[in-house]
N, C-alpha and C positions, 0 to 999 in steps of 0.2 A: 041471770044472763052469762053463767059458767057452762051450763048447758048448752043454751042457744052455741055459745061462740066453738066451744069444742066438737059439735057436730059438724058448724061452719068446716074447721080445722081439718075433720077427717073427711067432709067430703073435696076438700080443695085438694087434697092428699091423691083421694082417689082419683079425680078425675085429671091429675096429670098422668097418675099412674095407667090410666088407659089410655093416655093419648100417644105414653113413650108404648105401649103395647101396640102403637098401631102399625101397619105391613109398613107404611114408609120408612120407618125409625128403624124396626128392625131390621130391612135391608140397608140402609143406610149404617148402621153399628157393624157388621158384617163386612161392607164394605170395606169401612174406616178401618178395619182390626183386619183385615185378610194378608199384607205384607206381612207383619208383624210373626201372626201365623201360622202364614206357612213357612216364613222363615226361618223358622227356631222349635216348628216341633219335627221330632223326629217321626218316621222316616222321610214325610213329605220332604223337608227341606233338604236329606237324601239326594232324593227323583227331581226335585226341582233347581236347585241353584249348587253349586260346587262347595260348600260347607255347609252347618249351622248356625255361625255366629253373624249378630252385627258387626258391620264394618263401618270402619269410623267414620266412612261418609255420610253411613245409613243415619250414625248417633249423631253427627251432628246437623242433619234436616230433621230428624224428633227433636232433638232441644229447641231447634229455632222456631218450630212448630208450634211446644210448646207457649213458649214466653208470647208468639203472636197470636195464640190464643187467650193467655192470659190479658193482655195490654186492650184485646179486641172485645172482647164480650165481658169487661169486667160490667159496665152497666146496661143487659140484656134484662125485660123485665121479667121475661120467663123465664123456666127450666129450657122447654122446649125451644124456645127463638135459641137458647145458651147452646143446647146441641148440634140442633140443625145447623149455628157456625164449625161449628165442633168438628163434622162429619163430611162438609165442607174442604174445611183445611187438611182432614186427615187423607183422605182421597187423594187430595194435591199432590202431596208426600209420598202419599203411596206411586205415585205416578213418576216425583221426583226418583225415587228410590231403584223403579224398575228400571231409569234413562242411564245407559252405564255411557264412561267416555268413548268415543270412538278408538277403535281397536288396529295400527297399521297392518296396513296390508301389501307393502307394494316390495320390490324388489329384494332380496336380501341371501346371504350361502350357510345359513343358519342350522345345523343340526338339533332335535326336539328328545331329550332323552326323557326318560322315566327310570326308578329307580336300578333297576335292573340294569338296563344299558350303557347307564353313564359309567355306573363301576364295571364292568364289560372291559371297556374302551378305554377309563384312563387306566388298569391294568394292562392291557394288552397291545398299547401305539406304542409306536417309534420313541425312544427313550431324549430321540432330538426336537420331537412335536413338544409344542407349547397344546393347550386349549384354553383359551377364556371362557369362563360358565357364568352364566346368569341365575340367578336361584329371585322368580317373579311369585308374581301373587297375581291372577287377572283381574280380582277386584281391587287391587291399589294402586289411585291417578298415577301416581312416582310412575312405577313400573310403566304405565301405557306411556309413561313421556318417555321413558326412558328408549322405547321400543324402534322409533325410527333411527335414532343415534347410534342405537346398538348395530343394526340393521345398515347401517353407512361405515360402522366398521369392516363389517363381513365383509361388503363390498371393496372395502380401499384396501385392507389389511389381509385379506384371507386369502390363503398359502396355505402349501403343503406340510410346512411346521410349525402353520402359526393359523391354527382353528378356533370354531367359535358356536357354541352349546347353549341352550336356555332350557331349564327346569322348574316346573310348575311344585312351588314348594303344597300348596292347598292339596296338589293332587297325593302328594309320596311326605308327609310330613316328617318321617322318619330321617328322609335326605336331610330335611330342612335339623333335624335333633342333630345329627352327625357333625353338620359343622357349624352346630351353634348358632343356629340360623332361629329368630325369634319370628313366625308366625302369625300370633295375634294379630288381631282389629287394630293395638295401638301399635306396632312395633315402627322402629325405625331404622329397620334392619331390610326391609324389601322397597327396591329391591338392593340385592347381593353382588358384585360379580368378586370374580376369583380367580388368577391363571396358579393352572396345573402345568405338573411338566413331571415324567414319568411317577404317575399315581401323588404326584405331592404338592401338596397349598403352598406357592409360592409366595402370592400375595394376594387379600383382597379390599377391595371397598364397599362400602365404610369402612374403615377399623373401630375394635371395639377392645373399652381401655381391661385396664384389671379389673375395674370393678362395675366394668360391665357397660361402661358407661360409651354409647357412639360416637365417635368424630362424624363433624358435620364434614360431608362432601357431596360436591353439585358435580350431577351427572353429565357435564358436556362433552360436546366429542371428543375439543384439546385436551381437557383433564386427562380424560382417557387416554389418549393417548402418550401424556407425558404421565401419569401413574403409573400404566406398565410397560413405558419402553417399544410400544407398538411398531416405532420408525425401525428404530435400534434391531427387532426379531423380525423385520420384514427384508431389513437391508443383508442381515446376515443370511437371507434364505437366496435371495440373489445371487448372490458370492458363490452360495454354497452348488447352487444349480447352473450358473451359467461363469464357471471358472474361466475364462477363456482362454481359446489354446489353437494351433493353426488348424483350422477345419477338425475335423472328426465329429463325436457328437453331440461335443457340448456346440455348436452350428446347429446340430439339427434340436439340439435341448432350446436352442433359444426364437429359435422360430415356431417352436409349440410354446414355447412360453405367448409370443408375439402373436399365433392365432388366440390363444387363450383371452388375452385381453383385445383385440380389437372383438370379439362376441359380444363385449358386455356394452348394454344397451346404453349407461350414463357415460355423457362424455364427458365429464369433467370426473371421473373416477377414472376413465377410461386415460386422459390426462395426464394424471396423477400418475397412475403405474406405469407408464411412459417414459414420463420421469426419472422413475427412480431407478428400472431400468436404465435407461442416459447416462447417472451419474454412477453405476456400476459398471457398466463398456469403458468409460473415460479412465476408471481407476488402474484398468488393468497397462501392460506393456504395451509401449508404443503401434508395432506390429501388429500386433492380434486384434486392439482397438480399433485399429484404422480397418480388418477383415469384416470385423464384430458390426462397425460401425456404419458399414458401406451395405451386409445384411439387412441392416434394422433402419436405414434410408429409404433402401429402397423397397421394401418391405411397407414404414410406412406412406410411400409417394405412390403406390399401387393408388390404382380407382376405386378399390374394395372396399380403403379405408375412408372414413368421413374427409371432406377440405377441411370440415372446422379442424377438426381433433388431430389433423398433421399438420396444418399452419400454425397452432397454439405450438406442439411441440416442437415443431423445427426453430420457432423464436424463443423458445424456452432455450435450443440448444446453443446458440446465439446468446442469449447473454449466461447461460449457461460459462461457456468458454471467454468471455470478455471478460471474470473476474479470475481465470486462469490463466488468460495471452501474456500478462508478463511476466508472472512466476515461469511458464512452463513457454516456450515462443515457440518451439519448435512441436511439440504438441499441436499446440494451437494453428500452426501452421496448416500441417498434415489434415488434421482433419479439417480444415477451414477448404482444403482442396479438394477433401473427399466429399465434400456437401456440395460445394458448385459442379463437382461434376456429377454427383446425382440427382442433383437440381435442375441443372441445364437443360432435360427432356421434360421441363412441365416449367419452364421460366414464366408464362406469362399467368400463372398460379400461383405461382409463391416469390413475384417481384421485389414484395418489400422482405421476403427475408434475403431475397440473394442481395438486394443490397446490406442486408446487418452483415453478411458472408464479407461481404467485400472492403467493406469497414474495418470489420473485422481482422481481416487478411493483412490490411495497410497496415493498421496497428504490428502485428509481431512484426512484418517487413520491415518495417525502421525502428521495431527495435532492436533489430539485428545491422539495423545500417544498411541494408541493400534499401533505397531512395529508389530509383529507378523501375524498380519493381515495385514499390509500393504506389509509388504513382498512377502505375501502370493500370491498379487494383484499382483505383478511385477514377482514373479517366474511363472505365470499362462502363461505369454505370452511367446508365441514359437519362439524361436530367430531365428530358421534354418526353419520358414514357406519357405515354394516353391511359395507361392500366395503372401506375403510382403518379399519383400529385404532388410534386413538390415544391413546399411554400420557399418565397425570396429565402428566407433565414438558410432554409437546409441547402441551397442551393449554393447564395456563397460562404459557407464553413466549409460544403467538398470542394470546392472548385478552388478556394482557398491553400486549401488543406494540400490543392494538387499542384500549384504553382510553388510553394513552401518546398514538395518531395522534389521537383524537377529542379527547383535552383539551389536543393543540396548537393545535386547529382550535375550542378555545371551543364544542364543542360539548356540553354537558354530559349531556342526555338518552343522547345517543347514548352517550359515554361510559360514562352508570349502566347501560344494558340491558346492551352490552358486558361490565360490572363482575360484575352479577348471573349471567350464563353463568360465569364465573370462583369465585364464590365456590366450589365443593367442590371446584375442580381446584388452589385455590391452599391449600397441605397444605404444602409442605416450606419450609422459614425464609423462606431470602433470596425465595421468592414468597407466602407471607403477609406480608413485610414489605415489597413492591410497595407488595400491595393495598390495605394499611390505609394508601399514602402517598395511592397515589390515590383512594383511597374517601375521604378528605379533601382532595384538593383537588374534588375532584365535588360534594361538599358545599359546599368556600370558592367555586367557580364558581356554586352555583344561588344563591348568597344566605342560604345558613343557617350563617351566620359563629357564632352559641354551636356548634351542634353540630361544625364544623368545627374550631373554637378547641379543645375538648374530643380529638377525634383529635390535633392535633397537638401539645397538652402529653404525652399519653401516648406518641409517641413521640420527643418529646424526653427522655423519658426512658427509654427501653431501650437496651440496649448495642449501641453501634456509635460509629462517628466522633464527635470532641467533634465537628466542623465540621459535622455533620449535621443533633447534636443543638440545633446553635445555633441552626442556620436555620430548626425545625421551633420550636423556641418563638420566635422573631420572626412566624414565618407566625401562631404561634399570640395573640399579641399584639397584630397588626395585624386578625384575625378579631375579635378582644376588643371591641377599640378601635370596629371597625362595628356589634357587636351593638345591637341597644336597650337601654334602660336599665331594666334589674328586677335582682329580687332573683340572679336566677342568675348575672348580667353581674356585678354587685358580689360573689359569690365568686369569680367568675370571676379579677379584678383582684386582690383581697388575696391568692390563688393565683399571680398570676403575684409582685404585687408583692416577696411574701413569701418567694420565691426567688432563692439566691442568685446564678444565672448573671444573672440579671436587669441586674443592675451593670454587666452589660459591655451589653448591650442597649443602641442608639440609642434608641430614644424610652422614655427608663428615666423621664424627668420627666412626660413625659402621662403615661402610669403613674399615676406619683405621684398628680399631680393629679387622675385621674379614681378613682382608688382612696381619696382624703381630700376628696371630695364638693367640691373646688372650682369653682371657675367658670374656664372655660375661653374664651379669645377665638378670634377666627376667624382673625387675623394670627398667631397660634400655630402655627398646624395646618399652616401653608402649605409648610411643608419635608418634613411625611408626608404627605400629599397627593399630594408629587408621588413620592412613591415609592408609591401602589401603583399595581396592576394595574389593564386598563380595565374588566373587569367588576364591581371595585368603586369605581368613580369614579361610575358609572349611576348614575341618578335612584331613589331611595327611591323605594319602591309609600303612595299615603296621603302624600305630602310636597307635595304641592302646588309640585313643581319643584326640589326640594332634594333634595340626593347623600346617597347613605347616610350617606358622616360627617359632613355636616352637620345632620340631620335625627339619627343617635343622640349625637351634643354639643349638641344643643340640647336633644333630652330629659336628657340628663344634667345637664344648667344649668338646668333646669327642676326636676327633685329637689335640687340644689343648693341654687336656690332655698326648697323647701320646707322644707330645715333653717332656713334662718336666717329666714324668716318667715315669721309666723302668717298671714299674707294681705296681698295687694301686687295693685298695682291691676295692669288688662289694658294701660295703656297705657307703664307703668314695668317690667312683664313681659316687655314686645315689644323695649323699650330693652337687658335684660340678656342675653335670649334675640338678640338682632340680629336679629330680624324683625320682622315689621308686627306688630300689636295681635291684627289680627282671627285673623292665623297661630296666635300666640301660645293667643288661645283655641280654637282647634279643636283644637291639640295637644295643651291640657290635658285637651279635652275629653272624646279619643282615647284618652287615656290615663287617669283617673277611669273609662274605661267598662270598659279592658281591668284594674283595679284593680290599675294598677301605680303609678298615685300615689291618694293618701288626702285627698278633701277634697268643695270643692265650688266653684259657679261661679254669681254672682250676676250675671247680665247688667242688669240695670238697675241697679244702682247703676257695673258695671264691674270686680268684684274680686271675685279667688281667693282665698277661702277655706281653708287648710289646716287639717292637723286639729292641736289642739293634744297634745303631745307631754308627759310628765308629768313634773317638774320633773328627779328623779332618773335617767330616761333621756338625760333632755340632759345631765345632770353628767355621767356617764359614757361619754361618745362624747368629752368636753373634755377626760377625764382621761387616757384610750386615746390623745385623738390628740397630747397632752402627753407622753406614754410614749413614742411612736415617733417625734415628733421630738427628746425627748433620744438615744432610741436612735441617729438615725441621726447627729446631731450627735456624740456619741463613736465611732464607728465610721468618718465622715472623721476624727477626733483621731488616732484609730490607724492609718490608713494612713498619716498625715499624717507623726506622730513615733512609731513606734512602741515605741522605745527608752523617752522619758519616759511612756508610756500606760500600761506594763508595772510601771515603778519609783511609780506613783502608785495603779495596784489595788491592788499587792502593800503597798501604804503606810496604805492604808484597810482594807484585810484586818487 
């Protein structure tokens, strides 16, 4: 049995060996090992590849292949089937190893060095020039990831004093050794970015510790800008090359810089560089900055510059000025005026930006107390423009701000015109409330005190803060006192007097006297007159030099006299009204003509005859006055002695 078994086993091994010698298996073995042989066997690897070392990514692929083969083939019945699967996966891994990560092919301003040119450039360059060098390897995936980021940095920050370069450490390993960069397949120092100045390394990323431990660093755009201070270096360059002066070669340098930026195809990069240039210009002296800004805007608004870029830059300029208008209003105003002058020629294309400039100009003028000019700047905005569609909220805000500025300047006519434009836009509750307040103020400013008083009383009754309600109520009281004597004024006085809130007003006593139709002397009006606004102290029309307050009180006193006397001499009437008899006669004649006073004047005898009222109506008035006085005494007693008052009321009940 043993000889027959041995012959059977030897025969099986011979059959398997003959099977493996088949051309199919020989060709597959060759293709499966082709990549490893060509990658590691000199001089073939030197000719086909950059180096003769397997990269980290390739080791990872072969390790994964081995794991797959072990688990996939552990139950194969024959050696032939095992080797067939092995060759299939090996060929797949060869293909994966040959496929490299895509290489960045976009625009950049990078200089590619070799070992000699790098050393020569670092030694011979201007000591004020910075070089940011990337040491990379073509086989490294992190280096491939950094390529577009580094190219973008070179486009955004590349200047004469800040330059960007790259060097392949796989081609020039001695340079890598000089700067202490590990170039092996397991290296964590690829890529390495170093900053040089005056042939000295200033900084690098990633950093390497004392024990050659590499600190982790994420090569993102923002991290590189922050780590190497690229924004500060770029601004230093702009200040170095564009130190603004009155004309001369610096203007030529500015034009050259503008032309260089306009040649950039990437719009976002061009906008970024325009913004940095703007910041540098605005940091200069005011007179010089105006000239340079005008040159900048004229170049930017030229049709050769794309409309999308120029609009974005002008919008960014408006936003930049908005943060400075409060602190340096004069600089902001001068800049806004220059911008308006430059933008006027292309008003249709830049209507949004012109609106922003006008609003900014109004803010600056308001900060300086030039309210009329600020209002005119806002009034120049075309709210019905076809090019720019304003929302109802935007219209209301701009128009109400215009009204407010006109009111501060005491220009009632222009404020009323702006308010009429705002009537349809102010529909939201906050805007509607503000509209009503401004309308009352316009009526007050135009001397329509009765209408203003009605508006103020309505505002005092609306929901809101108590402080604002009392302010409106006090304004209504002042306007009512200034109204000409009439039945409407009497009704308004009655409404104010019976309002419980009027107890807290400073002019409660004056309102009570006017309501009860008592005579008011001029010396009782001194404090009230001092609290009036300038327009309320002006001379009243048809009053022969009397102020609005003096005329209103004189007419009130005339009505009060008519309640006390059936007739009175003009001389005595002048004494009561504290005016000349001739002026008293004129006042009585005007009130009789306007049917505010019922009576007649006997010019021959020098008397004024008032209408004889019915005794019962006079009796009713006196009873009403008495009841009101008793009620007033009770209220004062209740305020001073509430406990006694409550007990007395209960006892009487």
